[in-house]
C-alpha positions as CSV (number, residue, x, y, z in Angstrom):
1,M,100.2,171.5,95.5
2,G,99.9,175.2,94.8
3,A,99.9,178.2,97.1
4,P,97.4,178.1,100.0
5,T,94.2,180.0,99.5
6,S,94.4,181.0,103.2
7,K,97.9,182.1,104.1
8,D,96.6,182.9,107.6
9,I,95.5,179.3,108.3
10,A,98.6,177.8,106.7
11,A,100.9,180.0,108.8
12,A,99.0,179.5,112.0
13,T,99.1,175.7,111.5
14,L,102.6,175.1,110.1
15,V,104.5,177.5,112.4
16,L,103.1,176.0,115.6
17,L,103.0,172.4,114.5
18,P,106.7,171.5,114.8
19,F,106.8,173.0,118.3
20,N,103.7,171.1,119.3
21,L,105.2,167.8,118.1
22,I,108.6,168.4,119.7
23,T,107.1,169.3,123.1
24,L,104.7,166.4,122.9
25,A,107.5,163.9,122.3
26,L,109.7,165.4,125.0
27,R,106.7,165.4,127.5
28,F,106.0,161.7,127.0
29,W,109.7,160.8,127.0
30,I,110.4,162.6,130.3
31,R,107.3,161.3,132.1
32,V,108.0,157.7,131.0
33,K,111.7,157.9,131.8
34,W,111.1,159.2,135.3
35,S,108.0,157.1,136.0
36,A,106.0,160.3,136.6
37,W,103.0,159.5,134.5
38,G,99.8,161.2,135.7
39,G,96.3,162.3,134.9
40,D,97.5,165.2,132.8
41,D,99.5,162.8,130.6
42,W,96.4,160.6,130.1
43,A,94.4,163.7,129.2
44,M,97.1,164.5,126.6
45,V,96.9,161.0,125.2
46,V,93.2,161.5,124.7
47,T,93.9,164.9,123.1
48,L,96.2,163.4,120.4
49,P,93.7,161.8,118.0
50,V,91.2,164.7,118.1
51,W,94.0,167.2,117.7
52,V,95.4,165.3,114.7
53,V,92.0,165.3,113.0
54,S,91.6,169.0,113.6
55,Q,95.1,169.7,112.1
56,V,94.2,167.7,109.0
57,G,91.0,169.7,108.7
58,L,92.9,173.0,108.9
59,L,95.4,172.0,106.3
60,G,92.6,170.9,104.0
61,M,90.8,174.2,104.4
62,A,94.1,176.2,103.8
63,W,94.3,174.8,100.3
64,S,90.6,174.2,99.4
65,G,89.4,177.8,98.9
66,I,88.8,179.2,102.4
67,G,90.1,182.7,102.8
68,Q,89.1,183.8,99.2
69,R,86.0,185.7,98.3
70,D,83.1,183.2,98.1
71,S,82.0,184.6,94.7
72,T,85.4,183.7,93.1
73,L,85.2,180.0,94.1
74,S,83.8,177.1,92.1
75,E,81.1,174.9,93.4
76,Q,83.6,172.1,94.0
77,Q,85.9,174.5,95.9
78,I,83.0,175.6,98.1
79,A,81.9,172.0,98.8
80,D,85.5,171.0,99.6
81,S,86.0,174.0,101.9
82,L,82.7,173.3,103.8
83,F,83.6,169.6,104.1
84,W,87.0,170.4,105.7
85,F,85.3,173.0,107.9
86,Y,82.9,170.3,109.1
87,V,85.8,167.9,109.8
88,F,87.6,170.6,111.7
89,Q,85.0,172.3,113.9
90,E,83.8,169.4,116.0
91,F,87.3,168.0,116.7
92,W,88.7,171.5,117.5
93,C,86.1,171.8,120.2
94,F,87.0,168.4,121.7
95,T,90.7,169.2,121.5
96,L,90.1,172.4,123.5
97,V,88.3,170.4,126.1
98,T,90.9,167.7,126.6
99,L,93.7,170.3,126.6
100,K,92.0,172.1,129.4
101,W,91.8,168.8,131.3
102,S,95.5,168.3,130.8
103,I,96.4,171.8,132.1
104,G,93.9,171.4,135.0
105,F,95.5,168.1,136.1
106,T,98.9,169.7,135.9
107,L,97.8,172.3,138.4
108,L,96.4,169.6,140.7
109,R,100.0,168.4,141.1
110,I,100.8,171.6,143.0
111,D,97.5,172.3,144.7
112,G,99.1,171.5,148.1
113,G,95.9,169.8,149.2
114,N,93.9,173.1,149.1
115,R,90.3,172.3,148.8
116,W,89.3,175.6,147.3
117,V,91.9,175.2,144.6
118,R,90.5,171.8,143.6
119,I,87.0,173.3,143.6
120,V,88.1,176.0,141.2
121,I,89.9,173.6,138.9
122,Y,87.2,171.1,138.7
123,S,84.5,173.8,138.3
124,C,86.5,175.2,135.3
125,L,86.9,171.8,133.8
126,A,83.2,171.0,134.2
127,F,82.3,174.4,132.7
128,V,84.5,174.0,129.6
129,T,83.4,170.4,129.1
130,I,79.7,171.3,129.2
131,C,79.9,174.4,127.1
132,T,82.7,173.6,124.6
133,G,82.0,169.9,124.4
134,G,78.3,170.5,124.1
135,T,79.0,172.9,121.2
136,G,81.1,170.2,119.5
137,M,78.2,167.7,119.8
138,Y,75.7,170.3,118.4
139,L,77.9,170.9,115.3
140,F,77.9,167.2,114.5
141,F,74.1,167.3,114.1
142,Q,73.3,170.8,113.0
143,C,72.4,169.6,109.5
144,Y,70.3,166.6,108.4
145,P,71.5,164.7,106.5
146,V,75.1,165.2,107.4
147,E,76.2,165.8,103.8
148,K,74.1,168.9,103.7
149,N,76.9,170.6,105.7
150,W,78.9,170.8,102.6
151,H,76.3,170.2,99.8
152,S,73.8,172.9,100.5
153,S,71.7,172.0,97.5
154,L,70.7,168.6,99.0
155,P,67.2,168.2,100.4
156,G,67.2,168.4,104.2
157,E,67.5,171.0,107.0
158,C,70.2,172.9,108.7
159,K,70.0,175.0,111.9
160,P,70.4,178.7,111.4
161,R,74.0,179.9,111.2
162,Q,73.2,182.5,113.9
163,I,73.1,179.6,116.5
164,Q,76.6,178.5,115.6
165,T,77.8,182.1,115.8
166,A,76.3,182.5,119.3
167,L,77.9,179.2,120.4
168,S,81.2,180.5,119.1
169,F,80.9,183.5,121.3
170,L,80.1,181.2,124.3
171,V,83.1,179.0,123.6
172,A,85.4,182.0,123.3
173,A,84.1,183.5,126.6
174,V,84.5,180.1,128.4
175,S,88.0,179.7,127.0
176,I,89.1,183.2,128.1
177,T,87.7,182.7,131.6
178,T,89.3,179.3,132.1
179,D,92.6,180.4,130.6
180,W,92.8,183.3,133.1
181,A,91.7,181.2,136.0
182,F,94.4,178.6,135.3
183,A,97.0,181.3,134.7
184,L,96.3,183.1,138.0
185,L,96.2,179.9,140.2
186,P,100.0,179.4,140.1
187,F,100.5,182.8,141.7
188,A,98.1,182.0,144.5
189,L,99.7,178.6,145.0
190,L,103.3,179.5,144.9
191,Y,103.5,183.1,146.0
192,R,103.9,182.4,149.8
193,L,105.6,179.0,149.4
194,Q,109.1,178.9,150.8
195,I,111.0,177.5,148.0
196,A,114.0,178.9,146.1
197,R,113.1,182.0,144.2
198,R,114.5,180.7,140.9
199,T,112.3,177.6,141.1
200,K,109.3,179.6,142.0
201,V,109.7,182.0,139.1
202,A,110.3,179.2,136.7
203,L,107.1,177.3,137.8
204,I,104.9,180.4,137.8
205,G,106.2,181.4,134.4
206,L,105.6,178.0,132.8
207,L,102.2,177.5,134.4
208,S,101.0,181.0,133.6
209,L,101.4,180.8,129.9
210,G,97.7,180.6,129.7
211,F,97.7,184.4,129.5
212,F,99.1,184.1,126.0
213,A,96.6,181.4,125.1
214,S,93.8,183.8,126.0
215,I,94.9,186.4,123.5
216,A,93.7,184.2,120.5
217,P,90.0,183.9,121.6
218,I,90.0,187.6,122.5
219,V,91.1,188.6,119.0
220,R,88.7,186.0,117.5
221,L,85.7,187.6,119.1
222,K,86.2,190.6,116.7
223,Y,85.5,188.5,113.6
224,L,82.8,186.0,114.7
225,L,79.9,188.1,113.5
226,L,81.2,187.8,110.0
227,M,80.0,184.2,110.0
228,N,76.4,185.4,109.8
229,D,77.0,186.8,106.3
230,S,76.5,183.8,104.0
231,T,78.0,185.7,101.0
232,R,81.4,186.0,102.8
233,L,81.4,183.0,105.1
234,L,84.4,181.2,103.5
235,E,86.4,184.5,103.3
236,A,85.7,185.3,106.9
237,L,86.7,181.8,108.1
238,G,90.2,182.4,106.9
239,I,91.0,184.8,109.7
240,I,88.6,183.3,112.3
241,L,90.1,179.8,112.0
242,A,93.7,181.1,112.0
243,W,93.1,182.5,115.5
244,A,91.2,179.3,116.5
245,Q,94.3,177.3,115.5
246,A,96.6,179.8,117.4
247,E,94.5,179.2,120.5
248,V,94.9,175.4,120.3
249,G,98.6,175.5,119.2
250,I,99.5,177.8,122.1
251,G,97.4,175.7,124.4
252,M,99.4,172.6,123.5
253,L,102.6,174.4,124.4
254,V,101.1,175.6,127.7
255,A,100.1,172.0,128.5
256,N,103.5,170.4,127.5
257,L,106.1,172.9,128.7
258,P,105.7,172.3,132.5
259,A,106.4,168.6,131.9
260,C,109.6,169.6,130.0
261,K,110.9,171.7,132.9
262,P,113.8,169.4,133.8
263,L,115.1,169.5,130.3
264,L,114.6,173.2,130.0
265,E,116.5,173.7,133.2
266,R,119.3,171.5,131.9
267,I,119.5,173.5,128.7
268,F,119.5,176.8,130.7
269,S,122.3,175.5,132.9
270,L,124.4,174.5,129.9
271,L,123.8,177.9,128.3
272,T,124.7,179.7,131.5
273,L,127.9,177.5,131.8
274,S,129.0,178.3,128.3
275,R,128.4,182.0,128.9
276,N,130.2,182.2,132.2
277,G,133.1,179.9,131.4
278,A,134.0,176.9,133.4
279,G,132.0,177.9,136.5
280,R,132.9,179.7,139.6
281,T,133.6,178.5,143.1
282,G,134.4,180.4,146.2
283,N,133.1,183.7,147.6
284,G,129.9,181.9,148.3
285,V,129.2,181.2,144.6
286,T,129.1,177.6,143.5
287,G,129.4,176.9,139.8
288,Y,128.3,173.9,137.8
289,N,131.6,172.2,138.3
290,S,131.3,172.3,142.1
291,A,128.2,170.1,141.7
292,S,130.3,167.3,140.3
293,G,131.6,164.5,142.3
294,A,135.1,163.2,142.5
295,D,134.5,160.8,139.7
296,G,133.7,163.7,137.4
297,H,130.0,162.8,137.1
298,D,127.4,165.5,137.4
299,N,125.6,165.4,140.7
300,Y,122.8,167.7,139.8
301,L,120.8,165.8,142.4
302,E,122.6,164.1,145.3
303,L,121.0,161.5,147.5
304,D,121.9,162.0,151.2
305,G,121.7,158.5,152.4
306,P,121.5,158.0,156.2
307,D,124.6,156.7,157.9
308,D,125.7,156.2,161.4
309,S,127.1,159.7,161.8
310,T,123.9,161.5,160.8
311,S,121.6,163.0,163.4
312,D,118.2,161.6,164.1
313,K,116.6,164.5,162.4
314,A,118.7,164.0,159.3
315,K,117.9,160.3,159.3
316,H,114.2,161.1,159.5
317,C,114.3,163.6,156.6
318,R,116.6,161.6,154.3
319,G,116.8,164.7,152.2
320,L,117.4,164.9,148.5
321,R,119.9,167.7,147.9
322,S,119.8,169.8,144.8
323,P,120.9,173.2,143.7
324,Y,117.4,174.4,144.7
325,G,117.1,172.9,148.1
326,V,116.7,169.7,150.2
327,M,113.5,167.7,149.9
328,D,112.4,164.9,152.1
329,D,111.7,161.4,150.8
330,T,108.0,161.9,150.8
331,N,108.3,164.6,148.2
332,V,109.3,164.3,144.6
333,V,111.8,166.5,142.9
334,Y,111.0,168.2,139.6
335,Q,114.7,169.1,138.9
336,R,116.5,165.9,137.8
337,D,119.8,165.4,136.1
338,M,119.2,164.7,132.4
339,A,122.7,163.5,131.7
340,N,122.9,160.7,134.3
341,A,119.4,159.5,134.5
342,S,120.3,155.8,134.3
343,S,122.8,156.1,137.1
344,D,120.7,158.2,139.5
345,S,119.0,156.3,142.4
346,L,116.3,158.3,144.0
347,V,114.3,157.5,147.1
348,D,111.1,158.0,145.1
349,D,111.4,157.5,141.3
350,R,108.2,159.4,140.7
351,S,110.3,162.4,140.0
352,Q,107.5,164.7,138.7
353,N,104.5,163.4,140.7
354,Q,104.7,166.7,142.5
355,I,106.3,169.7,140.9
356,I,107.1,171.3,144.3
357,P,107.6,169.9,147.8
358,S,104.5,169.6,149.8
359,R,103.6,172.1,152.5
360,G,105.2,171.7,155.9
361,S,108.4,169.9,154.7
362,P,110.8,170.1,157.6
363,A,113.7,170.5,155.1
364,R,112.3,173.4,153.2
365,N,113.2,176.3,155.5
366,S,116.7,174.9,156.2
367,S,117.1,174.6,152.4
368,D,116.3,178.2,151.8
369,R,118.7,179.3,154.5
370,Q,121.4,177.0,153.2
371,H,121.1,178.2,149.6
372,G,120.3,181.7,150.4
373,G,116.7,181.5,149.0
374,F,118.3,181.8,145.5
């Protein structure tokens, strides 16, 4: 295999692909191990096959001739490039739809029962499904017979290229709108919630990565009109599809990273420990070592089981104690010890069914006072 004809597409695909695969594997492992499987995970399962086909199409285009001047390509190179473009474009649209569903269902985990939040999320999902999914269906049937998509000399009919260009603008506008809506929702949901500041910042940061995903369609808008020039179509597709792949690749990270939050927190804790030494205790500062029990095991999450000496309120709450607060047994904790998962016994094993404690938890305020709102 020689050098890629489109270095932009090759770079956009091969740089993001390893990160997408790693976060996908970690996402599924964490969700299965903690029995926290949800609608966002099913949406990601549906995403996988269409995403794989789109990646194959991208790699085919990167080495088939796309990105070079159309006049310098042979007839076979042009046919191969248009074939891989046909393979890619429909499945890219469907990947974008299912990714948005996965991100939307992730936000539903923290909606706190707010009706307006659900209306916004489902409206965005319906919008992107109709517009982007409809565009994908149109691209399937824009030429008759289908082979005319890559063999233009065959008898038949194709819809004008200007229609595809207009639909590309529509898809980009819908993608930007939904990315910003999903990125802003975490601020509205978590801003006034009384949880530890560190947890709040981490959640808002992870769930607001859609701001970065929206950069790709904004940049892509600049180049879409080049598709109307039939003499430079394949050359223009090099930069256009590189940004299209960047949008999907970043979208995969946006969808997967919130599910990887327990592992990311574990890594952050280990890095902090290695930087600060063996941990500090006293003077109101509790290091990592102070969270360990007498047997030397890490008690990143401790279960306060009720005993005869506890108060009625404590028995009622049966709180889960973590470095970020106490959560009652009707809530599920997003921070869980990665090292001793097999030995932990939680009141509710659905450790990620809700990223944050539900509103009105009687233990939340006491938790923030106990841990200083840190």
